[in-house]
C-alpha positions, 0 to 999 in steps of 0.5 A, a space after each residue: 302261682 301266687 304272682 299270677 294271682 296277684 297280677 290278676 287283681 285290678 286295683 283302682 286307687 280311690 284318690 285316682 278315681 275321684 281325681 279322674 272323675 273331677 278332671 273329666 267333669 272339668 274338661 266337659 265344663 271347660 269345653 262348654 264355656 270356652 268361648 263367648 258363643 258357646 254354652 255357659 254353665 249356670 252354677 247358681 241354678 245347679 247349686 240352688 237346685 241341690 243345696 237350696 231346693 224349692 218346694 216343688 223339688 222337695 215335694 217331688 223328692 218326698 213323693 219319689 221316696 214314698 212311692 218307692 217304699 209303697 211299691 216295694 212293700 207290695 212287691 215283697 208281699 206279692 213276691 212271697 205269695 208268688 214264690 210259694 205258689 210256684 213251689 205249691 203242689 196244687 197245679 192251678 196255684 202253681 200255674 197261676 203263679 207262673 203265668 203272673 211271673 211270666 207276664 210281668 217279667 216279659 213285658 216292659 214296665 212302661 207298657 204296664 204303667 200306661 195299660 193300668 192307668 189309661 187302658 183300665 180307665 178307657 175300658 171303664 174297668 177302673 178309673 183310678 179316682 182320687 182317694 182322700 184320707 183326712 188332709 191327705 189326697 192320693 191322686 189316681 195317677 199315683 195309685 196306678 203308679 204304685 200298683 203297677 210298680 208293685 205288680 212288676 216288682 212282685 214278679 222279680 221278688 218271686 224268683 228272689 224269695 224262691 231262691 232264698 227258700 230253696 237255699 235252706 236245708 230241707 231238713 229244717 222243714 222236716 224237723 219243724 213238721 216232726 215237732 208238730 208244726 203245720 207247713 204254713 207255720 213251719 214256713 213262717 217261723 223256721 224257713 222264711 226267717 233263715 231265708 231272709 239272710 239270702 233274700 235281703 241283699 238282692 231285695 236291697 238291690 231291687 229297692 235301689 232300682 225302684 228308686 230310679 224306676 219311679 222316673 218312668 211315672 212321668 208318662 202317666 203324669 205323676 209329678 215325682 222328682 224327675 218330672 219336677 226337673 223336666 218341668 223346670 227345664 221346659 220353663 227355663 230351657 236349661 236341661 244341662 244344669 237341671 238334669 245334672 242336678 236331678 241325677 245328683 239327687 237320685 245318686 244321693 238317694 241311692 247312696 243313702 240307701 247303700 249305707 242302710 243296706 250295708 248296715 242291715 246286711 251286717 246285722 243279719 250276718 252276725 253269727 253266720 259261719 263264714 260271713 264277713 264281719 263288715 259285709 261289702 263296703 259302700 265302694 264295692 256296693 256302689 261301683 262293683 269293686 271288690 277287694 282281693 280278700 273279699 273275692 277269695 283269690 
């Protein structure tokens, strides 16, 4: 039996994986530049876009991060209220929460983006005027993008938060009520803090996805990271180098967040019975690999 279990473990050595990826990239580039008439990869343009980014790339990078954080915060707040609404004993509130989740989980995000920005504007419902706060001006397209991304994220966070709450022993709520706490106070002080340990890992994955989803905002004219590179490749017609650099920037953002998420999970896991002391490693988080001891086989 032991030999059978060992045979099921698939181990991918880190050096072999790295060498394989580099070899694949080398073959692609060699095929692109094998003759005078073939495509010539411009290394300077590629490296300058990563190691010497201009102000446009820096501004797009900052805007991508800001939009991701703002939209995720909105999504978390809406998700908590929607989750509580889905668990409410009041029928209209439960119905409203279910309809909200149904609509935003069942329609494409890109449709939601163009509907809220172009649709509401044409229908004269809301025109998304620019907002000026001191020296800072928030464009209408950015507002619409954050709003739509936040609403969409809230529908997914609702199920994550609800699952986290249901994972807590109902006796915790009963004990809090026995101590004289109101249902709302017991939820805020007893249930939600414990549910956070269940909610944080999928929440981190949702933010990882949010960083990449901001690239869809190009359809409403937001000049985020992808839009910057799209404009640059239109001016120079070097899509291979520029979009590859764009991919590297997004990969860097998600990798940095992977480190932060791992640290947060390790902090929350302290004192939890049966929790791994180090949590999932970066390799496991980024590529889906699991060590045999972590898998329990």
